[in-house]
C-alpha positions in Angstrom: 1.9 -0.8 15.7 3.0 1.5 18.3 0.8 3.0 21.0 -0.2 6.7 21.3 0.5 8.1 25.1 -2.3 11.1 24.4 -5.0 9.4 23.1 -6.8 11.1 25.0 -5.7 14.8 23.5 -6.2 13.6 20.2 -9.9 12.4 21.1 -11.2 15.8 22.4 -10.1 17.3 18.3 -13.4 16.1 17.2 -15.2 16.4 21.0 -14.7 19.8 21.4 -16.0 20.7 18.0 -12.7 22.0 16.8 -13.0 24.6 14.3 -12.9 23.7 10.9 -11.9 24.3 7.5 -12.8 23.0 4.1 -10.4 21.1 2.0 -10.2 23.6 -0.4 -10.9 27.4 0.7 -11.0 28.8 -2.8 -12.0 27.8 -6.2 -10.3 25.3 -7.7 -7.7 27.0 -10.6 -8.9 27.2 -14.0 -6.0 24.4 -14.8 -7.7 21.4 -12.4 -10.9 19.6 -13.3 -12.8 21.2 -10.4 -15.4 17.9 -11.6 -12.7 15.4 -9.8 -13.4 16.3 -6.3 -17.5 16.4 -6.5 -17.5 13.4 -5.5 -15.6 13.5 -2.6 -17.2 15.4 0.8 -16.3 18.5 2.8 -16.9 17.2 6.3 -17.2 18.7 9.7 -15.4 17.1 12.6 -18.5 17.1 14.3 -19.7 14.8 11.9 -18.2 12.0 13.6 -18.5 10.0 16.3 -15.4 8.2 17.2 -15.0 4.7 18.4 -10.9 3.1 18.5 -7.7 4.3 18.0 -7.1 0.9 15.7 -3.2 2.1 15.0 -0.7 4.2 13.7 1.5 4.8 10.4 5.0 5.6 10.8 5.9 7.8 7.4 8.9 7.4 5.5 10.7 8.4 2.5 11.0 6.0 -0.1 14.1 5.9 -2.5 14.5 2.5 -4.7 17.7 1.9 -5.7 19.1 -1.4 -8.2 21.4 -4.5 -7.7 25.0 -3.5 -8.2 27.5 -6.2 -8.8 29.3 -4.8 -5.4 26.3 -6.0 -3.8 24.4 -3.5 -0.7 25.1 -2.3 2.2 22.3 -3.4 4.5 22.0 -1.2 6.8 20.8 0.6 4.3 17.8 -0.9 4.5 15.4 0.3 7.3 12.2 -0.7 8.5 10.4 1.5 11.1 9.1 0.4 14.3 6.2 0.6 13.1 6.4 -2.5 11.3 5.4 -1.0 8.0 7.3 -2.8 6.1 7.5 -0.9 2.3 8.7 -3.9 0.1 10.2 -2.6 -3.1 14.0 -2.2 -3.3 13.5 0.7 -1.3 15.6 2.2 0.7 13.7 4.2 3.5 14.1 6.9 5.6 11.5 7.5 8.9 10.7 11.2 9.0 9.5 13.1 11.9 5.2 12.1 10.8 2.9 9.4 12.2 -0.7 8.7 10.7 -3.4 7.7 13.3 -6.0 5.5 12.1 -9.3 5.6 13.9 -12.5 3.6 13.4 -16.4 5.3 13.9 -19.2 5.9 11.8 -20.6 9.0 10.5 -23.0 10.6 12.9 -25.3 12.9 11.0 -26.4 13.7 7.4 -27.8 10.9 4.6 -24.0 9.0 5.3 -25.1 8.5 8.9 -24.0 5.7 10.4 -22.1 4.8 7.7 -18.8 3.4 8.8 -15.7 4.9 8.4 -11.7 4.8 9.2 -10.2 8.3 9.5 -6.7 8.6 8.9 -5.3 11.9 11.0 -2.4 13.7 9.4 -0.2 15.6 12.0 0.7 19.3 12.0 3.5 20.2 10.6 6.5 20.8 12.8 9.7 22.4 13.4 11.4 18.6 13.6 10.4 17.5 10.4 12.4 17.1 7.5 11.8 15.6 4.0 8.1 15.0 3.3 5.8 16.9 5.3 2.6 15.6 6.3 0.7 18.5 4.6 2.0 17.5 0.9 1.2 13.5 1.6 -2.4 14.4 2.9 -2.6 16.5 -0.3 -1.2 13.5 -2.1 -3.3 10.7 -1.3 -6.6 12.8 -1.3 -5.7 14.0 -5.5 -4.9 10.6 -5.8 -7.9 8.8 -5.0 -9.8 11.5 -6.4 -8.5 10.3 -9.7 -9.0 7.1 -9.2 -12.8 7.5 -8.0 -15.9 8.3 -10.1 -16.7 11.0 -11.5 -12.8 11.1 -12.7 -13.5 7.0 -13.8 -16.1 5.7 -15.0 -16.7 3.2 -11.6 -14.9 3.1 -8.2 -12.8 0.5 -8.7 -13.3 -2.4 -6.2 -9.8 -2.8 -5.0 -9.2 0.4 -4.1 -9.5 2.0 -0.8 -12.7 4.5 -0.7 -12.4 8.1 -0.1 -15.7 10.0 1.1 -13.9 12.7 1.6 -11.5 15.3 5.1 -11.7 17.4 7.0 -9.0 20.1 9.0 -9.1 20.4 12.4 -8.0 23.3 14.6 -8.1 24.9 18.6 -8.3 28.6 18.4 -8.0 29.0 15.1 -5.1 27.5 14.2 -4.2 24.6 12.0 -3.5 21.0 13.3 -4.5 18.5 11.8 -5.4 17.1 8.5 -8.0 13.9 8.3 -8.9 11.7 5.6 -12.1 9.6 5.9 -12.1 6.2 4.3 -15.2 4.2 3.7 -14.8 1.1 6.2 -14.3 -2.5 3.9 -11.8 -3.8 6.7 -9.1 -3.6 9.0 -7.5 -6.8 8.7 -4.3 -6.5 6.6 -2.1 -8.9 4.5 0.7 -8.3 6.9 -1.8 -9.6 9.7 -3.2 -12.3 7.6 0.1 -13.8 6.9 1.2 -13.6 11.0 -2.1 -15.5 11.5 -1.8 -17.9 8.5 1.7 -19.2 9.6 1.0 -19.9 13.3 -2.2 -22.0 11.6 0.0 -24.0 9.3 2.3 -24.5 12.2 -1.0 -26.0 13.9 -2.4 -27.8 11.5 -5.8 -25.6 11.3 -7.7 -23.2 9.2 -7.3 -19.4 9.6 -10.9 -19.0 11.6 -13.2 -21.3 11.0 -12.7 -24.1 9.8 -14.6 -27.4 7.5 -16.0 -30.4 8.8 -13.3 -32.9 6.6 -10.7 -31.2 8.1 -10.3 -33.5 11.2 -10.3 -36.3 8.1 -7.8 -34.7 5.5 -4.6 -32.3 7.2 -4.5 -31.0 3.5 -7.7 -29.2 2.9 -6.5 -25.9 5.2 -3.0 -25.8 3.7 -5.5 -26.2 0.3 -7.4 -22.9 0.7 -5.0 -21.4 2.2 -3.0 -21.5 -1.1 -6.7 -20.3 -3.2 -7.1 -17.5 -0.1 -2.9 -16.6 -1.1 -3.6 -16.2 -4.7 -7.0 -14.4 -4.4 -4.9 -11.6 -2.6 -1.8 -11.5 -4.9 -4.8 -11.4 -7.9 -6.7 -8.4 -6.2 -3.6 -7.2 -4.9 -2.8 -7.1 -9.2 -5.7 -5.8 -10.2 -5.6 -3.2 -8.4 -2.4 -2.0 -9.3 -3.1 -2.8 -12.9 -6.2 -0.5 -12.8 -4.0 2.6 -11.1 -1.1 2.3 -13.7 -4.1 2.2 -16.6 -5.0 6.0 -14.9 -1.3 6.9 -15.6 -1.5 6.5 -11.2 1.9 5.4 -9.7 1.6 3.6 -5.6 4.8 3.4 -4.7 4.6 1.8 -1.6 3.2 -1.3 -1.6 3.8 -3.8 1.2 2.1 -6.3 3.4 0.3 -3.2 5.4 -0.7 -1.0 2.5 -3.4 -4.4 1.3 -6.5 -4.2 3.1 -8.6 -8.0 3.6 -12.0 -8.5 4.0 -11.8 -11.2 5.6 -9.0 -13.2 6.8 -12.1 -16.4 7.5 -9.7 -18.6 4.5 -13.2 -20.5 3.7 -14.7 -17.5 2.3 -11.9 -17.2 -0.1 -13.5 -17.1 -3.2 -16.0 -14.0 -1.9 -12.3 -12.7 -0.8 -12.3 -8.3 -1.5 -8.7 -7.4 -0.7 -7.9 -3.6 -1.8 -4.6 -0.9 -1.8 -4.5 2.2 0.6 -1.5 3.8 1.5 -1.6 6.5 -1.0 0.3 9.5 -0.2 3.7 7.9 -1.7 1.4 7.8 -5.1 3.1 9.3 -8.5 0.9 10.9 -11.4 2.4 10.0 -14.5 0.1 11.5 -17.1 1.1 13.1 -20.2 0.3 16.3 -18.1 2.3 15.4 -14.9 5.4 14.6 -17.0 5.3 17.2 -19.2 4.6 20.0 -16.1 0.9 21.1 -15.0 -1.4 21.5 -12.1 0.5 21.5 -8.8 -0.9 20.0 -5.6 -0.2 22.9 -4.3 -2.7 24.5 -6.2 -5.8 22.4 -4.8 -5.1 22.3 -0.9 -3.6 24.4 0.9 -2.3 25.3 4.2 -1.1 28.0 5.6 2.7 25.6 6.4 3.2 25.3 2.8 5.0 28.1 0.5 2.5 29.0 -2.5 5.4 28.2 -4.5 5.7 24.4 -3.5 4.8 21.7 -6.0 4.4 18.3 -3.0 3.6 16.2 -6.3 7.0 17.1 -7.5 8.5 16.3 -4.3 7.0 13.2 -4.1 7.8 12.0 -7.2 11.3 13.9 -7.6 13.3 10.5 -6.3 12.1 8.5 -8.3 12.4 10.4 -11.6 16.3 10.9 -10.4 16.7 7.1 -10.3 14.4 6.4 -14.0 17.2 8.9 -15.1 20.1 7.2 -14.0 18.5 4.1 -16.1 18.6 5.5 -19.0 14.9 6.5 -18.6 14.8 10.6 -20.2 11.4 11.0 -22.1 7.9 11.2 -20.7 6.9 7.6 -21.8 9.8 5.8 -20.8 9.7 7.8 -17.2 6.2 6.1 -17.1 7.6 2.9 -18.0 10.1 2.6 -15.3 7.6 3.9 -12.3 5.1 0.5 -13.8 8.1 -1.4 -13.7 9.0 -0.1 -10.1 5.8 -0.9 -9.1 5.7 -4.4 -10.5 9.4 -5.1 -9.1 7.5 -3.7 -5.3 4.6 -6.3 -6.2 7.2 -9.5 -7.2 8.6 -9.0 -3.3 5.0 -8.9 -1.5 4.2 -11.6 -4.0 7.0 -13.6 -2.2 6.1 -12.4 0.9 2.4 -13.7 0.3 4.2 -16.7 -0.7 6.9 -17.9 2.0 5.2 -16.5 5.1 2.0 -17.6 5.5 3.5 -21.0 4.9 6.7 -21.4 6.6 7.2 -22.3 10.2 6.7 -19.7 12.3 10.0 -17.2 12.5 11.9 -18.1 10.6 11.6 -15.9 7.6 10.5 -12.1 7.5 9.5 -9.5 5.4 13.0 -7.9 5.8 14.7 -11.4 5.3 12.9 -11.8 2.3 14.7 -8.6 0.5 17.9 -9.3 2.0 17.7 -12.3 0.8 16.5 -12.4 -3.1 18.3 -8.9 -3.6 21.3 -8.8 -1.7 22.1 -11.8 -1.2 21.3 -13.3 -4.5 21.4 -10.0 -6.1 18.3 -11.0 -8.5 19.6 -14.3 -9.2 16.0 -16.4 -8.4 15.8 -19.3 -10.6 19.9 -20.6 -10.4 20.8 -19.2 -7.0 18.5 -18.1 -4.6 15.8 -20.8 -5.5 17.9 -23.5 -5.0 18.7 -22.0 -1.1 15.3 -21.7 -0.3 14.3 -25.5 -1.0 17.2 -25.9 1.1 15.6 -24.3 4.5 13.2 -27.1 5.5 10.9 -24.5 7.8 9.9 -23.2 4.4 8.9 -26.8 2.9 5.4 -25.6 1.7 5.9 -22.6 1.6 9.0 -23.9 -1.7 6.7 -26.7 -3.0 3.9 -24.2 -3.5 6.1 -22.0 -5.8 7.3 -25.0 -7.2 4.0 -26.3 -8.4 2.7 -26.7 -12.4 6.8 -27.2 -13.0 7.9 -23.8 -11.2 5.3 -21.7 -11.9 5.2 -19.5 -8.7 9.0 -19.3 -9.0 8.7 -17.8 -12.8 6.2 -15.3 -12.0 8.6 -14.2 -9.8 12.1 -13.9 -11.4 10.2 -12.2 -14.7 8.8 -9.5 -11.9 11.8 -9.1 -10.1 14.2 -8.9 -13.7 16.9 -6.6 -13.1 16.2 -5.0 -15.9 13.0 -2.9 -15.5 12.1 -3.1 -19.3 12.2 -7.2 -19.3 9.1 -7.0 -16.5 5.8 -7.6 -17.7 2.8 -5.3 -16.7 0.7 -6.0 -13.9 -1.6 -7.3 -16.2 0.5 -9.7 -18.1 1.0 -11.0 -14.4 -3.1 -11.6 -14.0 -2.5 -13.5 -17.1 0.2 -15.8 -16.1 -0.6 -19.2 -14.9 0.4 -19.3 -12.0 -2.3 -17.1 -10.3 -4.8 -19.2 -12.3 -4.3 -21.7 -9.9 -5.9 -24.8 -11.9 -2.8 -26.6 -10.4 -4.6 -27.3 -7.1 -7.0 -29.4 -9.1 
């Protein structure tokens, strides 16, 4: 992760009890259901005790594309230096925005002692292009609010839990917007895969092994496969829930899936949660036909009163939808869901290939280039043969080929070149590959 030189200056925002501003400084507009936000707390900066900085996330402007007969320009595939891969057939343009993550706890009030992760969005600067930090923070807050009680009957265990937020500043000038999440784990799927690929090379488990592992070298690998399947199922369950509530993720990648543990022997108790909803898109009838805007529920002096952040986040998606023949509201919604499933397919490939291959032999960008650019999404009769010929990926390829090629079949369906032919996230969950019965 990129190191932040000004750690001390950032932490003083809280230490000096900076002047704070509420998430919404005026009543909700009539066309915004204020009940949606009553579960989110309007914290103050001095409500928290920071413990350590745990990383930063470089914000990318995302726009997917469809493979063409002429192939791709590989230079258009950009992955930022922070290794936050945005997998999903996407062109990624890095904006001058970096959100910083902190670990801490709530220091007072009825939630005192609660462990939290704080996500600090920077103030807008003159050098920022594309999406502003204001827009992304507002969109992330609004999306979580729409996916948490009381907007839904009960909390989805596969989504990160937003507790609330605050805006901090010094001398009356707003500096940063902070979102406060319950700390349900710090390990990402990306960090797990890095540990697992080395463990595969060493013939051991990630975390503490079991007594019988020393007599049967296949046991750690079998548990690894179970762990991987659980991660994929959890990811798809969270995605299916979002889609059922008319929300698209639009930023799926190995860093956007948080794991409660990386101990492979605890696979059956593993809980994975989707995070990073800054690029999420509302595909409700109201949003597709025109309705309340995020600028009416999140105010900042740097955001123009006539701005519509929701529209700016979704603009590239709807441009691509129109190019693919999706013009009506239902078609645009279906296109967006298929786009998320495509990204989930690439994440499935990442989760199956990286942990079970030799260290350094394959990574996110190379997976994307292999299946999109080199083989033009021809997986069954093209990319699969290539992978089977690569000795360094033998265990991973064997896993995908389990049950007479069940893994390859699901992957091909999720990556179908025709977006109308892709399964829904719920249909993916019903695929026999994810049931794991072939593991015995």
